[in-house]
N, C-alpha and C positions, 0 to 999 in steps of 0.2 A: 407537238407541243402547242398548247393553246397560247394565244397572244398574251393574256395576263400572266401566265406562268413564265413565259419568256421575259417579260418585263420585270417580274419580281425576282427571278433567279439570275438574270444576266450580270456578269461581273466583267471588269476590265482585266484583260489577259495580256501578259507580256512574255509568256513562255509557251512555246509550241512544240508539238511532236514533229517528226520528220515525214509524217504521212502526207502524200500529195493530196491536193484539193482537186476533186474531179471537175470536169467540164460542166457537168450537170449542176453541181453545187455552186460553182462560180457563176454560171448563167442565172441561177435562181437569185443569188445575191444582187447581181446587176439588174435583174428584172425588178426586184424590190425597190431599188433606187429609182429606176425609170418610172415606176408607178407612184412615186412620192408626189404630194401636192406641191405646187409652186405658185408664186405670186402671179396672178393673172394668167395662169397656166402657160407661162413662158418656157418652162422646162430648159433653163439656161445652163444645165450641167453637161459635163463631159467626164467620162470615167476611163482612166487608163489602167488596164489590168496588166500587171507586170509579173511574169513567171520566171524570167531568166535569172538564174541563181547569181550570176555576177552582177547584174543590175540591182537585184535586191540587196546584195551585200554592200554595194556602193551606196545605195539609199540609206542603209544603216550607218554607214560611215559619215555621210553628209549630215543627216538629221541627228544631231548630238543629243537632243531630248528624247529621241526614239531609236536609239541604237539597236533595240530589239527587233526593229524592222528587218535587219539583216538575217534574222533567224526564222523568218516567216516563210511560208510556202507560196503565198501570193500577196502582192501589195497592190492596192488600188489608189491611184492618185485621183483626187476629186478636184476638178477644175471648173470654174464658173465663167460663163460668158457674160455678156451685157445683161445686167439686171439691177434693179434698185435695191434689192435685199439679198445679196449673195450669201451672207452667213445664215440667214433664216432659211432660205431655200436649200442650201447645202446641208444644214442641220437636219432638215426633214428627211432628206435622202440618206444621210449618214445613219440616222437612228433606224430607219427601215433596214438598211444593210446589216447593221449590228444585230437586230432582232432575228432576222432570217438566218444569219450566220450562227447565232447562238442556238437556234432551234435545230440546226444541222450538226451541232457538236463543235463548232468552231468558235474562236474568240478573236478579239481585236482590242486595240487601244488607240484612242485619238492621239495624234502626234502634232504638236504645234511646230510650225516651220517658219522661221523669221529671217529677215535681213538677207545676208549673203547666201544662206542656205536655200532660200527661195530661188534665187538666181541659179544656183548650182543644180537644183532639182529640175527646174524648168528647162535648163540646157540639156541635162541628161535625158529627159523624157520628150524633148522637142516641143514643149508647150509654148505657144505664141506669147510674146511679151505682153500683149494687151489683155491677156486672160489672167484671172486670179486663181492661184493655187491655194486651196483651202487646207488640205492635209494629204498625207499619204497614210492610208489605213493598212496595217499588216494583218493578214488573216492566216490562221492555221488551226489545226486541231489542238484544242486547249489542254494545257497541263495546269491543273489547279493545285496550288500549294496546300490549301486547307479546305478540302471538299466539305460542303454542307454548311460552311460558315457564311453569314451574310454581312453586308455592310449595314451598320446601325442607321436607322432612319428616325427623324424627329417624329414625335407623336402627331397624329392628325390634328389634335386640338391646338397645337402650336402653329400650324401652317394654314389652317382653313378658317374661314370666317363666314357667317351667315348674314346676308343682306347688307351689312356694313362692316368695315374693318373693325376688328376688336370684339365683335359680337360672336358668341359661340354658334357653331353650325351643329344642328341636331338632326338626327335621322329617326324616322318613325320605327324602323325595325332594327 
């Protein structure tokens, strides 16, 4: 799948099949994250790949906004070390993981983890207290409820500007 097609067709997925995710596919997803750009090339990230079914189930119980984690085949915790822009750097790695996973037939959904849930997940996964847990991404082969339907997008004319805000952007072709 070419990159633009992956970007255009990618959807948020909360339903997964029971098919296992191979080592090769997991490695490819993690490589995509590793190759993401970061501020001043600090590469401040750590990725904890969780395959143990009991741990995945427990993550689904802890993360109330993402209980579907418990039904995934692999969960990847994204943890950031010392950096000035943890969310920006993590976001770049997350997007690359999502696109590679999509191109391999997998889906995922970003899960927000707050307050006490952060502490519980960090304890469960042995994450040092001084590191920032950004998310736990569940991965699995996707089940799409409505294949072929896309999420509506605003027209380009509403979100793009030429030279100055409010001026139309035109293209020669």
